[in-house]
C-alpha positions, 0 to 999 in steps of 0.5 A, a space after each residue: 500500500 502506498 502512503 496515500 492509500 494508508 492515509 485514505 484508509 485511516 481517514 475512512 475508518 475515522 469518518 465511518 466511526 463518526 457516522 456510526 456515532 451520529 447514527 446512534 445519537 439519532 436513534 437515542 434521540 428518537 428513543 428519548 422522544 418516544 419515552 417522553 411521550 409515553 411518560 406523558 401518557 402514563 402520567 395522564 392515565 394515572 391522574 385520571 385513575 386517581 380522580 376516579 378513585 377519589 370520586 368513587 370514595 366520595 360517592 361511597 361516603 355520600 351514600 353512607 353519610 360519612 361526609 357532613 
């Protein structure tokens, strides 16, 4: 191999490694976005469940006269 081929080979390895690093960064950003959206859905769902539980408790208390 000539000196130019060796230099091009080393540069190609460097460019390839940076390309893979960028690709992994993009995939991680997508996963983070999906996780954030999923956490928002879970938070809304749990808030709704908490509201329904408190409403059910209130209705039971009203039915049996436990709340003045």
